[in-house]
Every structure is written in C-alpha cells, then in structure tokens.
C-alpha positions in Angstrom: -102.1 29.1 -101.0 -101.4 25.7 -102.4 -103.2 23.3 -104.7 -103.7 19.7 -103.4 -105.3 16.6 -104.7 -108.6 16.0 -102.9 -107.4 12.5 -101.8 -104.5 14.2 -99.9 -106.8 16.6 -98.0 -107.2 16.2 -94.3 -109.8 17.7 -91.9 -108.9 21.1 -90.6 -107.5 22.6 -93.8 -109.0 25.9 -94.8 -110.2 26.7 -98.3 -108.7 29.7 -100.0 -110.9 29.5 -103.1 -114.6 28.4 -103.3 -115.6 25.0 -104.7 -118.2 24.9 -107.4 -120.6 22.1 -108.3 -121.4 20.8 -111.8 -124.3 23.3 -111.9 -122.0 26.2 -111.2 -123.4 26.8 -107.7 -121.0 27.3 -104.8 -120.7 24.2 -102.6 -118.2 25.5 -100.2 -117.0 29.1 -99.8 -113.5 30.3 -99.3 -112.6 30.3 -95.6 -114.4 27.0 -94.9 -112.5 24.7 -92.6 -113.1 21.3 -94.2 -114.2 18.2 -92.3 -114.1 14.5 -93.1 -117.7 14.8 -94.4 -116.6 17.6 -96.8 -113.7 15.6 -98.1 -115.9 12.6 -98.9 -118.4 14.8 -100.6 -115.8 16.7 -102.6 -114.2 13.4 -103.8 -117.3 12.9 -105.9 -117.0 16.3 -107.6 -113.5 17.7 -107.8 -109.9 16.5 -108.2 -108.1 19.5 -106.6 -108.8 22.1 -104.0 -106.9 25.3 -103.0 -106.0 25.5 -99.3 -104.4 28.0 -97.0 -100.7 27.9 -96.1 -99.1 29.5 -93.1 -98.6 33.2 -93.8 -101.4 33.5 -96.4 -104.8 35.0 -96.1 -108.2 33.8 -97.3 -109.7 35.8 -100.1 -111.9 38.7 -98.9 -115.6 38.1 -99.0 -116.2 40.8 -101.7 -113.5 39.3 -103.9 -114.9 35.8 -103.4 -118.4 37.0 -104.3 -117.1 38.7 -107.4 -115.3 35.5 -108.4 -118.4 33.4 -107.8 -120.5 35.8 -109.9 -117.9 35.8 -112.7 -117.9 32.0 -112.8 -121.7 31.9 -112.9 -121.9 34.6 -115.6 -119.4 32.7 -117.8 -121.2 29.4 -117.2 -124.5 30.9 -118.3 -122.8 32.4 -121.3 -121.4 29.0 -122.2 -124.9 27.6 -122.0 -126.2 30.3 -124.4 -123.6 29.9 -127.1 -123.9 26.1 -126.9 -127.6 26.2 -127.6 -128.7 25.2 -124.1 -130.4 28.6 -123.6 -131.4 31.0 -126.3 -128.5 29.9 -128.5 -130.4 27.2 -130.5 -132.2 30.0 -132.4 -129.4 32.6 -132.4 -126.8 33.1 -135.0 -123.9 33.7 -132.7 -121.1 31.8 -134.3 -119.1 34.7 -135.9 -119.6 37.0 -132.9 -119.2 34.4 -130.1 -115.6 35.3 -129.1 -116.1 39.0 -129.3 -119.2 38.9 -127.1 -117.7 36.5 -124.6 -114.5 38.6 -124.2 -116.6 41.7 -123.7 -118.8 40.0 -121.1 -115.8 38.8 -119.1 -114.3 42.3 -119.2 -117.5 43.9 -117.9 -118.1 41.4 -115.1 -114.6 42.2 -113.7 -115.3 45.9 -113.6 -115.4 47.1 -110.0 -118.3 49.5 -110.7 -120.4 46.7 -112.0 -119.5 43.9 -109.7 -121.6 45.0 -106.6 -124.8 45.4 -108.7 -124.3 42.1 -110.5 -123.5 40.3 -107.2 -126.8 41.6 -105.9 -128.6 40.4 -109.0 -127.1 36.9 -108.7 -128.0 36.7 -105.0 -131.5 38.1 -105.5 -133.1 35.8 -108.1 -131.8 33.1 -110.6 -134.3 34.1 -113.2 -133.3 37.8 -113.1 -129.6 36.9 -113.3 -130.0 34.6 -116.3 -132.4 37.0 -118.0 -129.9 39.8 -117.7 -127.2 37.8 -119.4 -129.5 36.7 -122.2 -130.6 40.3 -122.8 -127.0 41.2 -123.0 -126.3 38.6 -125.7 -129.2 39.5 -127.9 -128.5 43.2 -127.5 -124.8 42.7 -128.5 -125.8 40.7 -131.6 -128.1 43.4 -132.7 -125.6 46.1 -132.1 -122.8 44.2 -133.8 -125.0 43.8 -136.9 -125.6 47.6 -136.6 -121.8 48.1 -136.7 -121.4 49.6 -133.3 -117.8 50.4 -132.5 -116.1 48.9 -129.4 -116.8 51.9 -127.2 -120.6 51.9 -127.9 -120.7 48.1 -127.5 -119.2 48.5 -124.1 -121.7 51.1 -123.0 -124.6 49.1 -124.4 -123.2 46.0 -122.7 -123.3 47.7 -119.3 -126.8 49.0 -119.9 -128.2 45.7 -121.1 -126.6 43.7 -118.3 -128.0 46.1 -115.7 -131.3 47.1 -117.3 -133.4 45.4 -114.6 -131.4 46.5 -111.5 -134.4 48.4 -110.3 -136.1 45.0 -109.6 -133.7 44.7 -106.6 -135.8 47.4 -104.9 -139.1 45.8 -105.5 -140.4 43.5 -102.7 -139.5 39.9 -103.3 -143.0 38.8 -102.4 -144.3 40.7 -105.5 -141.5 39.7 -107.8 -141.9 36.0 -106.9 -145.7 36.0 -106.7 -146.9 32.9 -108.7 -150.3 34.3 -109.6 -151.5 37.4 -111.4 -150.5 40.7 -109.9 -153.0 43.2 -108.5 -153.3 46.7 -110.0 -151.3 48.0 -107.1 -148.6 45.3 -107.4 -148.3 46.0 -111.1 -147.9 49.7 -110.4 -145.1 48.8 -107.9 -143.3 46.6 -110.4 -143.4 49.4 -113.0 -141.3 51.5 -110.6 -138.3 49.4 -111.4 -137.4 51.4 -114.5 -137.0 54.7 -112.5 -135.4 53.0 -109.5 -132.9 51.3 -111.8 -132.0 54.5 -113.5 -131.5 56.3 -110.2 -129.4 53.5 -108.9 -127.1 53.5 -111.9 -126.8 57.3 -112.0 -125.4 57.2 -108.5 -122.4 55.5 -109.9 -120.1 58.0 -111.7 -118.5 55.3 -113.7 -121.7 54.2 -115.4 -122.7 56.5 -118.3 -126.1 58.2 -118.9 -126.4 56.1 -122.1 -126.1 52.9 -120.1 -128.5 54.2 -117.3 -131.1 55.0 -120.0 -131.4 51.3 -120.7 -132.8 50.8 -117.2 -135.1 53.8 -117.5 -136.5 53.4 -121.0 -136.5 49.7 -121.9 -140.3 49.5 -121.3 -141.0 52.5 -123.5 -142.7 51.6 -126.8 -142.2 53.2 -130.3 -145.9 54.3 -130.5 -145.8 56.0 -127.0 -147.8 53.3 -125.2 -144.9 52.2 -122.9 -143.8 53.4 -119.5 -142.7 55.3 -117.4 -142.9 58.4 -119.5 -144.8 57.4 -122.7 -141.8 58.4 -124.9 -142.2 57.9 -128.7 -139.9 56.9 -131.5 -136.5 58.7 -131.4 -137.3 60.2 -128.0 -136.3 56.8 -126.7 -132.6 56.3 -126.6 -131.2 54.0 -129.2 -129.7 51.7 -126.6 -133.0 51.3 -124.9 -134.7 50.6 -128.2 -132.3 47.7 -128.7 -132.7 46.4 -125.1 -136.5 46.6 -125.4 -136.5 44.0 -128.2 -134.0 41.8 -126.5 -135.9 42.1 -123.2 -139.2 41.1 -124.7 -137.7 38.2 -126.7 -135.9 36.8 -123.7 -138.8 37.2 -121.2 -141.3 35.6 -123.5 -139.2 32.6 -124.5 -138.1 31.8 -120.9 -139.7 29.2 -118.8 -140.5 30.3 -115.3 -142.0 28.6 -112.2 -145.2 30.5 -113.0 -145.8 29.9 -116.7 -144.6 28.0 -119.7 -142.1 29.4 -122.2 -143.8 30.9 -125.3 -142.5 29.2 -128.5 -139.7 31.0 -130.2 -141.6 31.1 -133.5 -144.6 32.8 -131.8 -142.3 35.3 -130.1 -140.4 36.2 -133.2 -143.6 36.5 -135.2 -145.0 38.9 -132.6 -141.9 41.1 -132.6 -141.9 41.2 -136.4 -145.6 42.0 -136.5 -145.2 44.9 -134.0 -142.2 46.5 -135.7 -142.9 50.2 -136.1 -145.6 49.9 -133.4 -144.0 48.8 -130.2 -140.4 48.5 -131.5 -138.1 50.4 -133.9 -138.5 48.8 -137.3 -134.8 49.1 -138.1 -133.7 47.4 -134.9 -136.2 44.6 -135.5 -134.7 44.1 -139.0 -131.3 43.6 -137.4 -132.8 41.3 -134.7 -134.5 39.1 -137.3 -131.1 38.6 -139.0 -129.7 37.1 -135.8 -132.6 35.4 -134.1 -134.4 32.8 -136.2 -137.3 30.6 -135.1 -136.3 27.8 -137.3 -132.7 28.2 -138.6 -131.7 26.6 -141.9 -130.3 23.2 -141.3 -132.0 22.9 -137.9 -133.3 19.4 -137.0 -137.0 19.7 -135.9 -139.6 17.4 -134.5 -143.2 17.9 -135.7 -146.2 17.5 -133.5 -146.9 14.2 -135.3 -143.5 12.9 -134.1 -141.9 13.0 -137.5 -138.4 14.4 -137.7 -136.8 16.5 -140.5 -134.5 19.3 -141.4 -135.3 23.0 -142.2 -134.4 23.7 -145.9 -136.2 27.0 -146.6 -138.8 29.4 -145.2 -142.1 30.6 -146.5 -142.0 34.1 -144.9 -139.5 36.9 -144.2 -139.8 36.4 -140.5 -138.7 32.8 -141.0 -141.5 31.4 -138.8 -143.0 29.2 -141.5 -140.3 26.6 -142.4 -140.1 24.2 -145.3 -139.0 20.9 -143.8 -137.5 17.9 -145.5 -138.7 14.9 -143.5 -136.1 12.2 -142.7 -137.8 10.0 -140.1 -141.5 9.1 -139.6 -143.2 8.6 -136.3 -141.8 5.1 -136.1 -138.2 6.2 -136.7 -138.4 4.7 -140.3 -136.5 6.6 -143.0 -138.6 8.8 -145.3 -138.0 11.6 -147.7 -140.8 14.1 -148.2 -141.0 17.9 -148.1 -143.7 19.6 -146.1 -144.5 23.3 -145.7 -145.4 24.4 -142.2 -147.9 27.2 -142.1 -149.6 26.7 -138.7 -151.9 29.7 -139.3 -153.5 28.1 -142.4 -152.9 24.5 -141.3 -152.9 24.4 -137.5 -153.0 20.6 -137.4 -149.3 20.4 -138.4 -146.6 22.4 -136.6 -143.0 22.2 -135.3 -143.1 20.9 -131.7 -139.4 21.6 -131.0 -136.0 22.3 -132.4 -133.8 19.3 -131.5 
C-alpha cells in the first residue's frame, strides 16, 4: 500500500482504503479500480488516496465495513459533542474524552462490529439514535459514579439496545404514517428479538442484553414486553429507557418534527417515579438541560438574549437577559419565560 497525491493518480490504480465524503459517507470502496472520472471527482474532495502496490492485498470486505462504521460512529460522536446533535443541551465537557475513548474502544470489538455494521447499513436514523442513546446513558452513569467495567457493559447495551429492529420488516419501520394495531404489535417484538440476538453472542453479557429486552419497561409496570415494575427492571435498562425516550422525542425524522428539548425534559421530569426511576431522572436532569446557563436563545418574537437563571428545578423556564431586539438593535432587559402561564412568549431555539 502507498499513499499518493490525488493529482498523481492515474486510471487503473486500485484503492486499498475507502474514500469518504465530507458527510462521512463512503464515496469509493476499497478494491475499486479508479477511472479518469473518479480522479476528477476525487480532486474536489481529497488530497491523498491509498492505492495497491505489487505484492499487497486489498483490505477484506469485513474489515473495510468495520472501518467505515468506525469512521461514521466517530463522525456522529463529533457532531454530538460539538452541539450539532444533542450536544447543545448536554453538559458533556468534562466527560467528553472519557466517553469518546470508550466509544472508539467498543466499536473496534469484534463481537460488536457485525451488529453495528448491520445497524449502519439498515437505517441512518437507527444508527444515529443508537449513538445518541449511548452518549446520554454514559453521562447518566458517570454521574452515578459507575466504574470502568460497568460503564463498558452499559456502553455495549446502550449501543445495541435497538438491535431487534433489524428483524422487523423495513416496510413497517420506515412507514411514514400511523402504524396499525398489528404493525405496532410487530414493532414491539424488537425488544425480545434484540435480547435473543445478543444472548447468542457469548462475549456480550446478560446485563448488556437486558438493555435490549427491558428498555421499554416502565417504572409503574405499564411498559412492555413483560410489564416489569421498579427494581424488577435492570438498572442498565432503567438508564437506557430515559436516554431512549429523550433521544427519540428530540430527533427530527422524515415522518414528524422534533419535539422541543424543553417539552421533552419537562415530560421526563414530570413522569419520574411513574414511567422512569426518579433517581436516574435526577442524574439525567443534571446533565441534560433544556436551556443551559449562558446559552444564547432566540425568542418567538425574534429577540435574542442569554440565559442567566431558571424559574424551575427542571430548568425548562429560563430567565433571559435580552441583548438584541427584533431589528438587531442593542437592548438590555430581563424577561422570565413561563410558557405555561404566558404562552405568547417562548424560546424558539437555542442558537
């Protein structure tokens, strides 16, 4: 294998490593014999490529897939910690390095790679959702002072909690409209299917597999598949349940708009002790804030300000010091946002 400048490439060379675009997607796979068209296209994107030399072999397909997935995992992780995804509302600064190192370690494990490759190939939403759930779960667990071993097990379980969805027909998973009763019943099978899939792998622990089986159980016994209550639900699954709901509700999909973070956080806080473990929600609330102190926000009247305080423990009702009016003129005024009592004024977005 040798690394060459793209301007020195000639048709007929064979790639040894895949080429990724700016969005992290694979443009050309390893093993591709490049053409003049490829070279012109690549000149717009990359400076170097890795090509085959005599006596060398192209990376195996499975290794290439694992490399592609690792790249995409870390790209999505970068988006999270830089506020492009859930990170705007997540206090991740102190734990960033610890969580990223653990994620990189896990996505290189041979027992996890095949499942995660399948997730990546199956559905972009499912892939990104899994990484987001991993991040939120890790932040909760770190705040709960989990040791390295328990973090690693929870990391596996949270990353792979939705693996059972791989066995649900794509036509149902990707259906744009409301599911029928029968389709809903089919989707609910993903918890047991995921558990069974993970238990087939001797290197994945029962604790991690329980995340797949129990993440839709609810503290009051109203969840599925078994209607477990309170401490009958494994602690890992109780953590993933909170992370899963937060991530799913705040995500934009082709079928519905994202629910605002402040509404999602308020709902989780309100249902602590009902749907979710109150202690875990307390740790969650310390790490995920609808309107973080110091955040720049735009109100629905187009005025801009900075969050300087909160009116409630859940931190969904911010006190905002306005800095710019709707005409971008400097102002200095403090407003208290309580959209339940005064729905005419609310935070439109964190900027």
